[in-house]
C-alpha positions in Angstrom: 133.4 101.0 116.6 135.3 101.1 113.3 133.6 101.4 109.9 133.4 98.0 108.2 134.2 99.2 104.7 135.3 95.8 103.4 131.8 94.3 104.2 130.0 97.2 102.5 132.1 96.8 99.4 131.7 93.0 99.4 127.9 93.4 99.7 127.8 95.8 96.7 129.9 93.5 94.6 127.8 90.4 95.4 124.6 92.3 94.5 125.9 93.1 91.0 126.0 96.8 91.7 129.8 97.4 92.0 131.0 100.3 89.9 134.3 100.3 88.1 136.0 103.1 86.1 137.1 102.8 82.6 140.6 104.2 81.9 140.4 105.7 78.4 143.4 106.9 76.4 141.9 109.9 74.5 139.5 112.8 74.6 135.9 113.1 73.8 134.8 111.8 70.4 132.6 109.0 69.1 135.7 106.8 68.8 137.4 106.1 72.2 140.4 104.0 73.0 141.0 101.6 75.9 144.3 99.7 76.1 144.7 100.1 72.4 141.2 98.8 71.5 138.9 101.1 69.5 135.4 101.6 71.0 132.5 103.3 69.4 131.1 105.3 72.3 127.4 106.0 73.0 127.8 107.1 76.6 128.9 110.8 76.5 126.9 113.9 77.4 128.8 115.8 74.7 125.5 116.2 72.9 126.6 118.8 70.3 130.2 117.4 69.7 131.8 120.6 71.1 134.2 119.1 73.7 136.9 118.6 71.1 135.9 121.2 68.6 139.0 123.0 67.3 137.6 126.4 67.9 136.8 125.6 71.6 140.2 124.0 72.1 142.0 127.0 70.6 140.0 129.3 72.8 141.0 127.3 75.9 144.7 127.5 74.8 144.5 131.2 74.2 142.7 131.8 77.5 145.4 129.8 79.4 148.2 131.8 77.7 146.6 135.1 78.8 145.1 134.2 82.2 147.1 131.2 83.3 145.7 127.8 84.4 143.9 128.5 87.7 141.8 131.4 88.9 143.7 131.6 92.2 140.8 132.6 94.4 137.1 132.6 94.9 135.0 135.0 92.9 134.6 137.4 95.8 138.3 137.5 96.8 140.0 138.1 93.5 139.2 135.2 91.1 136.5 136.9 89.1 137.9 138.0 85.8 136.6 139.7 82.6 136.0 136.3 80.9 133.9 135.2 83.8 131.8 138.3 83.8 131.4 138.3 80.0 130.3 134.7 80.1 127.7 135.4 82.8 126.3 138.3 80.6 126.1 136.1 77.5 124.6 133.2 79.3 121.9 135.5 80.7 121.2 136.8 77.2 121.1 133.3 75.8 118.4 132.1 78.2 116.5 135.4 78.4 117.1 136.3 82.0 118.3 139.5 83.7 121.5 137.9 85.1 123.4 134.7 85.5 126.0 133.5 88.0 128.7 131.0 87.4 129.2 128.0 89.7 132.0 125.3 89.6 129.5 122.4 89.1 125.8 121.8 88.7 125.9 120.0 92.1 127.3 123.1 93.8 124.8 125.3 92.0 121.8 123.4 93.3 123.2 123.2 96.8 123.9 126.9 96.7 120.4 127.9 95.5 118.4 125.9 98.0 120.8 126.7 100.9 120.6 130.4 100.2 116.8 130.6 99.7 115.2 128.1 102.1 114.5 128.8 105.8 113.1 126.4 108.4 109.4 125.9 107.7 109.7 126.5 104.0 108.6 123.7 101.7 110.3 121.9 98.8 108.4 119.8 96.3 110.7 117.5 94.4 110.0 115.1 91.5 110.7 111.5 92.4 113.3 111.0 89.7 115.2 114.3 90.1 119.0 114.3 89.7 121.0 113.5 92.9 122.2 117.1 93.1 118.6 118.3 93.5 117.7 115.5 95.9 120.8 116.2 98.1 120.2 120.0 98.0 116.7 119.5 99.2 117.8 117.1 102.0 120.5 119.5 103.1 118.3 122.6 103.0 116.4 123.8 106.0 113.1 123.2 104.2 110.5 120.5 104.6 110.7 118.1 101.6 107.8 116.5 99.9 108.5 114.1 97.0 105.8 113.8 94.3 105.4 110.9 91.8 107.4 111.4 88.6 105.8 114.0 86.3 102.5 113.7 88.3 101.1 117.2 88.3 97.9 116.2 90.0 99.9 114.6 92.7 102.0 117.8 93.1 98.8 119.8 93.3 97.4 117.6 96.1 100.7 117.9 98.1 100.4 121.7 97.8 96.8 121.6 99.0 97.9 119.5 102.0 101.0 121.7 102.8 101.5 124.2 105.5 101.7 128.0 104.9 105.2 129.3 104.1 107.5 129.8 101.1 107.4 127.0 98.6 109.8 125.9 95.9 109.2 123.2 93.2 112.4 121.6 91.9 112.6 119.5 88.8 114.9 118.4 86.1 114.0 119.8 82.7 115.2 116.7 80.9 115.6 113.7 83.3 119.1 112.3 83.1 118.3 108.6 83.3 114.9 108.4 81.5 115.4 111.1 79.0 111.8 112.3 79.3 110.9 116.0 79.8 109.0 117.9 82.4 105.6 119.3 81.5 107.0 122.7 82.4 104.0 125.0 81.7 101.8 122.9 84.0 104.5 122.7 86.7 105.0 126.5 86.8 101.3 127.1 86.7 100.7 124.9 89.8 103.6 126.6 91.7 102.3 130.1 90.8 98.7 129.3 91.9 100.1 128.4 95.3 102.4 131.4 95.5 105.4 129.2 95.0 108.6 129.4 92.9 110.0 126.9 90.5 113.6 125.8 89.9 114.4 123.9 86.7 117.7 122.0 86.4 118.1 122.0 82.6 121.5 120.4 82.5 120.5 118.0 79.8 118.2 120.4 77.9 120.3 123.5 77.3 121.9 123.6 73.9 119.7 120.7 72.7 116.0 121.4 73.4 114.2 124.1 71.5 114.7 125.5 68.1 117.6 127.7 69.2 118.9 125.3 71.9 117.8 127.6 74.7 116.5 124.6 76.6 113.2 123.5 78.1 112.0 127.0 78.8 112.1 127.8 75.0 109.2 125.4 74.6 106.9 127.5 76.8 104.3 129.6 75.0 105.4 133.2 74.2 104.6 135.4 77.1 103.9 132.5 79.4 105.2 132.2 82.9 108.8 131.2 83.2 110.4 129.4 86.1 112.0 131.8 88.5 115.2 129.9 88.7 117.1 128.2 85.9 120.2 126.1 86.5 122.3 124.9 83.6 125.6 123.1 83.2 128.4 123.7 80.8 129.9 120.2 80.7 127.3 118.7 78.5 126.0 120.3 75.3 128.5 123.2 75.7 131.4 120.8 75.9 133.4 122.5 78.7 133.0 122.6 82.5 131.0 124.4 85.2 127.5 125.6 85.7 125.4 128.7 86.1 122.1 129.9 87.7 120.0 132.4 85.8 117.1 134.6 87.0 116.3 138.0 88.2 118.9 140.5 89.3 117.7 140.2 92.9 118.0 136.4 92.8 121.6 136.6 91.6 122.5 139.2 94.2 121.0 137.0 96.8 123.1 134.1 95.7 126.3 136.2 95.7 125.6 137.1 99.3 124.2 133.9 100.7 125.1 130.8 98.5 127.9 129.1 100.4 128.9 126.9 97.5 129.6 130.0 95.5 131.2 132.2 98.2 133.6 129.6 99.6 135.1 127.9 96.5 137.7 128.8 93.9 136.3 130.3 90.7 136.4 128.4 87.5 139.7 128.8 85.6 139.3 131.9 83.4 140.5 129.9 80.4 137.5 127.6 80.8 135.3 130.7 80.7 137.0 131.8 77.4 136.4 128.3 75.9 132.8 128.3 77.0 132.2 131.7 75.3 133.5 130.1 72.1 131.2 127.1 72.6 128.2 129.3 73.4 128.7 131.1 70.1 128.8 127.8 68.2 125.6 126.7 70.0 123.9 129.8 68.7 125.3 129.9 65.2 125.4 126.2 64.2 121.8 125.1 64.4 122.7 122.2 62.0 124.1 120.4 65.0 120.7 120.1 66.6 119.1 119.2 63.3 121.6 116.4 62.8 121.2 115.2 66.4 117.4 115.0 65.9 118.0 112.9 62.7 120.2 110.5 64.6 117.6 110.1 67.5 114.8 109.5 65.0 116.8 107.0 63.1 117.7 105.1 66.3 114.2 105.1 67.7 112.7 103.8 64.4 115.3 101.1 64.2 114.9 100.1 67.8 111.1 99.9 67.6 111.3 97.9 64.4 113.5 95.3 66.2 111.3 95.3 69.3 114.0 96.6 71.6 112.9 97.6 75.1 113.0 101.3 74.3 111.9 103.9 76.9 109.8 106.9 76.0 112.3 109.7 75.3 112.7 112.2 72.4 116.0 113.6 73.7 119.6 112.4 73.1 119.2 110.2 76.2 117.8 106.9 74.8 117.5 104.3 77.5 116.9 100.6 76.8 115.2 99.1 79.9 116.8 95.9 81.0 115.2 95.4 84.4 117.7 93.4 86.4 121.3 94.6 87.0 122.8 91.4 85.7 121.0 91.6 82.4 122.1 95.2 81.9 125.7 94.3 82.6 125.5 91.3 80.3 124.2 93.5 77.4 126.8 96.2 78.1 129.6 93.6 78.0 128.1 92.1 74.8 128.3 95.5 73.2 131.9 96.0 74.4 132.9 92.7 72.9 131.7 94.0 69.6 133.5 97.3 70.0 130.7 99.5 71.3 130.8 101.4 74.6 127.5 101.8 76.4 127.3 102.0 80.1 124.9 99.9 82.2 123.0 102.1 84.7 122.0 100.2 87.9 120.5 100.9 91.3 120.9 103.1 93.3 121.3 105.5 90.4 117.9 104.2 89.1 115.1 102.5 91.0 115.2 98.8 91.7 114.4 96.5 88.7 114.8 99.4 86.3 118.5 98.9 85.3 119.1 100.1 81.7 121.5 100.7 79.0 121.8 104.5 78.8 122.5 105.2 75.2 123.3 108.9 74.4 123.9 110.5 71.1 126.1 113.4 69.9 126.0 115.5 66.8 129.5 114.1 66.2 128.0 110.6 65.5 127.1 109.6 62.0 124.1 107.7 60.7 126.4 104.8 59.8 127.5 104.6 63.4 123.8 104.5 64.6 123.2 101.6 62.2 126.2 99.8 63.6 124.8 100.1 67.1 121.4 98.9 66.0 122.9 95.9 64.3 124.8 94.8 67.4 121.8 95.4 69.7 119.7 93.2 67.3 122.3 90.4 67.5 122.3 90.5 71.3 118.5 90.3 71.4 118.6 87.3 69.1 121.0 85.5 71.4 118.5 85.9 74.3 115.6 84.5 72.3 
């Protein structure tokens, strides 16, 4: 029997869940261009405005001049260069871990960690709203998967009590990519430790942004408190480049080098990207004003949205979702914003649960307060049209 792809596509279109790509004519910045039209964008994960920073761009160019475009091989065959190694060392220092290991993407990092660590009979405890990469990594691992209600530490503890003996790993986003809320990390780690389990935190949306120094969700833990054993971070968001890394003990990293298939059997990041990321990491460390300005923008938006009675979700991070409910309403508001020159993506199932479609508004340090006010004005007009 052949696959009926046409029927699947038709069903997705009829349900209002069909996805289409925008073709944009420029690089990352608050102002984007599509077919000659200028759009003010609020749908980028470039939280610190580094993707087009001249220092980062120049570093990429210099790296390409010296090392070429591609790495040419996997890390273990001949693709591991001095910039890769230096970046791993500086990332480990930044997040306060013994070592770090570069991966090509966050998806591959999560697949690699769970695949390398878990054996049949081991247990995985996964937050209900985890990123797809964690969900898929758990499903593809050899462990037994239990999903606990979102941020419900009491529910997690009950699942531990009911679980069978064996190695246990709790996996969670640090900042949840669609809701923008944050994991109660100290409590999560404490529960895992009480049951002799480990914790993996995917801090893709926290690193560079969360914490006084931008060191991510773990920086909010009390000094001397228990840290999650495994930290995953991506480089294509606040750092503005591409790739991912896993940080932890020296033994953990050596284990991943030996057993993580998504590390062993893939081409290394281009060395020039590592050079660019080193430049971006130094900007993250040195230019704290970016986080301060970003915080100002978030506070300004939340105050304005609440004053207008907009359906704002509970988030203090650059991810500020407006809950629309139905997919059609989310699409209508997204189109209404586009008609007024503002780009905000409508997020619909299956990315989010049924009846929780939303406008996922994200802010960057490259935005201005005037641009935030412009967004609020258009959102207010759309709300008035519905009333």
